[in-house]
C-alpha positions as CSV (number, residue, x, y, z in Angstrom):
1,X,196.8,34.1,74.6
2,X,195.7,37.7,74.7
3,X,192.0,38.7,75.0
4,X,190.3,42.0,74.7
5,X,186.7,43.4,74.9
6,X,184.6,42.4,71.8
7,X,181.4,44.5,71.4
8,X,179.8,41.7,69.4
9,X,180.0,39.3,72.4
10,X,177.7,41.4,74.5
11,X,174.4,39.5,74.8
12,X,172.5,41.8,77.1
13,X,173.1,45.1,78.8
14,X,170.5,46.6,81.1
15,X,168.6,46.2,84.4
16,X,171.9,46.3,86.2
17,X,173.4,43.2,84.5
18,X,175.7,42.4,81.7
19,X,175.5,39.2,79.7
20,X,178.6,38.3,77.7
21,X,179.6,35.4,75.4
22,X,182.9,34.3,77.0
23,X,185.4,32.6,74.7
24,X,187.1,29.4,75.8
25,X,190.5,29.9,77.4
26,X,189.6,33.2,79.1
27,X,189.1,33.0,82.9
28,X,186.0,34.7,84.4
29,X,188.2,36.6,86.8
30,X,191.9,37.0,87.4
31,X,193.6,34.5,89.7
32,X,196.6,32.2,89.9
33,X,198.5,32.4,86.6
34,X,195.9,34.8,85.1
35,X,196.6,38.5,85.8
36,X,193.5,39.6,83.9
37,X,190.1,37.9,83.5
38,X,186.8,38.7,81.8
39,X,185.6,40.6,84.9
40,X,188.5,43.0,84.7
41,X,188.1,43.5,80.9
42,X,184.4,44.2,81.3
43,X,184.8,46.5,84.2
44,X,187.2,48.7,82.2
45,X,184.7,48.9,79.4
46,X,181.7,49.5,81.6
47,X,183.4,52.2,83.7
48,X,184.4,54.2,80.5
49,X,180.7,55.3,79.9
50,X,178.2,56.0,82.7
51,X,175.4,55.1,80.4
52,X,176.5,51.4,80.6
53,X,175.1,51.3,84.1
54,X,178.0,50.4,86.4
55,X,177.1,51.6,89.9
56,X,179.6,53.9,91.5
57,X,181.9,52.0,93.9
58,X,180.8,48.7,92.5
59,X,182.7,46.1,90.4
60,X,181.5,43.9,87.5
61,X,181.0,40.9,89.8
62,X,180.5,37.5,88.1
63,X,177.2,36.1,89.2
64,X,177.9,32.4,88.5
65,X,180.8,30.1,87.4
66,X,182.0,29.1,84.0
67,X,185.2,27.0,83.6
68,X,188.3,28.4,82.0
69,X,188.0,25.9,79.1
70,X,184.3,26.6,78.6
71,X,182.6,29.2,76.4
72,X,179.2,30.9,76.4
73,X,176.9,32.9,78.5
74,X,178.3,34.6,81.7
75,X,176.3,37.1,83.7
76,X,177.9,40.0,85.6
77,X,176.2,42.3,88.1
78,X,176.7,46.1,87.5
79,X,174.7,47.1,90.6
80,X,174.6,45.8,94.1
81,X,170.8,45.1,94.4
82,X,170.6,43.4,91.0
83,X,173.6,41.2,91.8
84,X,172.1,40.2,95.1
85,X,168.7,39.4,93.5
86,X,170.2,37.2,90.8
87,X,172.6,35.4,93.1
88,X,169.6,34.6,95.4
89,X,167.8,33.3,92.4
90,X,170.8,31.1,91.5
91,X,171.0,29.8,95.1
92,X,167.3,29.0,95.0
93,X,167.6,27.0,91.8
94,X,165.4,29.4,89.9
95,X,167.9,30.3,87.1
96,X,168.2,27.6,84.4
97,X,171.4,27.0,82.4
98,X,171.6,24.9,79.3
99,X,174.9,23.7,77.9
100,X,176.2,21.9,74.8
101,X,179.0,19.4,75.4
102,X,180.9,16.8,73.4
103,X,181.5,13.6,75.3
104,X,183.6,10.5,74.6
105,X,181.7,7.5,73.3
106,X,178.0,6.8,72.8
107,X,175.3,7.8,75.2
108,X,171.5,7.0,75.4
109,X,169.1,9.4,73.8
110,X,168.4,11.0,77.2
111,X,169.2,10.4,80.8
112,X,170.1,11.8,84.2
113,X,173.3,11.5,86.2
114,X,173.6,11.9,90.0
115,X,176.8,11.7,92.0
116,X,179.1,13.5,94.4
117,X,181.2,16.4,93.1
118,X,184.1,17.9,95.1
119,X,183.2,21.5,95.7
120,X,184.2,24.4,97.9
121,X,181.5,25.4,100.4
122,X,182.2,28.1,103.0
123,X,185.9,27.8,102.4
124,X,186.0,24.0,102.8
125,X,186.2,21.4,100.1
126,X,183.6,18.7,100.4
127,X,182.0,15.9,98.2
128,X,178.5,17.3,97.6
129,X,175.4,15.8,95.9
130,X,175.0,16.9,92.3
131,X,172.9,16.0,89.3
132,X,172.1,16.9,85.7
133,X,169.8,15.9,82.8
134,X,171.0,15.4,79.3
135,X,169.7,14.8,75.8
136,X,171.8,13.5,72.9
137,X,171.6,15.7,69.8
138,X,174.0,13.8,67.6
139,X,176.8,11.2,67.8
140,X,178.3,7.9,67.0
141,X,180.4,5.2,68.7
142,X,183.3,7.7,69.3
143,X,181.7,11.0,70.2
144,X,178.3,12.4,71.3
145,X,176.9,15.9,71.3
146,X,174.6,16.4,74.2
147,X,172.4,19.2,75.6
148,X,172.9,19.4,79.3
149,X,170.8,21.0,82.1
150,X,172.7,20.9,85.4
151,X,170.9,21.1,88.7
152,X,172.7,23.4,91.0
153,X,176.1,24.9,90.3
154,X,178.9,22.8,91.6
155,X,182.5,23.4,90.3
156,X,183.2,21.2,87.2
157,X,179.8,19.6,87.7
158,X,179.2,18.5,84.1
159,X,182.8,17.3,83.6
160,X,182.9,15.4,86.8
161,X,179.6,13.6,86.5
162,X,180.1,12.5,82.8
163,X,183.5,11.2,83.8
164,X,181.9,9.2,86.6
165,X,179.8,7.2,84.1
166,X,182.9,6.6,81.8
167,X,181.9,9.3,79.3
168,X,184.3,12.2,80.0
169,X,184.1,15.3,77.9
170,X,186.2,14.8,74.8
171,X,189.5,16.7,75.2
172,X,189.2,16.9,79.0
173,X,192.8,16.6,80.2
174,X,191.7,16.7,83.9
175,X,188.8,14.3,84.1
176,X,189.4,12.2,81.0
177,X,192.3,9.9,79.9
178,X,195.2,12.1,78.8
179,X,196.2,10.3,75.6
180,X,192.7,10.1,74.0
181,X,192.0,13.7,75.1
182,X,195.1,15.0,73.4
183,X,194.3,13.0,70.3
184,X,190.9,14.6,70.1
185,X,192.2,18.1,70.5
186,X,194.8,17.5,67.8
187,X,192.5,15.7,65.3
188,X,189.8,18.4,65.4
189,X,192.0,21.4,65.9
190,X,190.3,22.6,69.0
191,X,192.3,24.2,71.8
192,X,190.0,23.0,74.6
193,X,187.3,20.5,75.5
194,X,183.9,21.5,74.0
195,X,181.6,22.8,76.7
196,X,179.4,25.7,75.8
197,X,177.0,27.6,78.0
198,X,174.3,28.0,75.4
199,X,171.6,29.7,77.4
200,X,170.8,31.2,80.8
201,X,167.2,31.9,81.7
202,X,166.1,34.2,84.6
203,X,162.4,33.8,85.5
204,X,159.9,36.6,85.8
205,X,159.9,38.3,89.2
206,X,163.7,38.5,89.7
207,X,164.3,41.5,87.4
208,X,160.7,42.0,86.3
209,X,160.0,40.2,83.1
210,X,161.6,36.8,82.3
211,X,164.9,37.1,80.5
212,X,166.8,34.6,78.4
213,X,170.3,35.1,77.0
214,X,171.7,32.8,74.3
215,X,175.2,32.5,73.0
216,X,175.9,31.5,69.4
217,X,177.8,28.3,68.7
218,X,181.6,28.7,69.1
219,X,183.8,28.2,66.1
220,X,185.4,25.0,67.5
221,X,182.0,23.3,67.8
222,X,181.0,24.4,64.3
223,X,184.2,23.0,62.9
224,X,183.8,19.7,64.8
225,X,180.1,19.4,63.6
226,X,181.2,19.9,60.0
227,X,183.9,17.3,60.3
228,X,181.5,14.8,61.9
229,X,178.5,15.6,59.6
230,X,176.4,16.6,62.5
231,X,173.4,18.9,62.1
232,X,173.6,21.2,65.1
233,X,170.8,23.7,65.4
234,X,171.5,27.1,66.9
235,X,168.6,26.4,69.3
236,X,168.0,22.7,70.0
237,X,164.7,21.2,69.2
238,X,161.8,22.0,71.5
239,X,163.0,25.5,72.3
240,X,161.8,28.7,70.7
């Protein structure tokens, strides 16, 4: 699959950061098996015009993680000081992220999940405490659409914790059961599990005024919602 820069996916540009709506299937940065990632695509674009704010000698550094299979908001630092400030805010738990996810089976109207997630810390993999809060937006006995607010930023945190309670993300070939996962992907014609970083909010004081970036619903989720008869608001209830 080939990806290129799409101007319409830029969610925010200014104050030394770039917010972009990452499509599912595109890695945040190049790595094993991926010669080019979103960071490299955005750096080429930002470097082509000084007005875009890329600091000389700096790269478009991703400021947080987002799985290969996931879509939605990703932040990149275009300047050293801004990148350091936002990364410090992430580390302090000041930046809030909200996701939409489709999980296998029914779940309560709301809940919290706590557990251990295998994550790399200072070059060593460890089982580290992790937690999230969720709220069901729609669903039935087979599938549920949930809004998720993770606490912290462990690798595969949402996927791992829902799998631990027997409700893996639908279509998750790593944490779920392979046969039902493949059946979901085929039935609803989606190429990946449905995990969408809907919103990232940076509080006042980090860059000045508070800043919230929101990514529109991906086509795969829209198609699934139509097939299931779900009413999925662009912004879940209770948010402006």
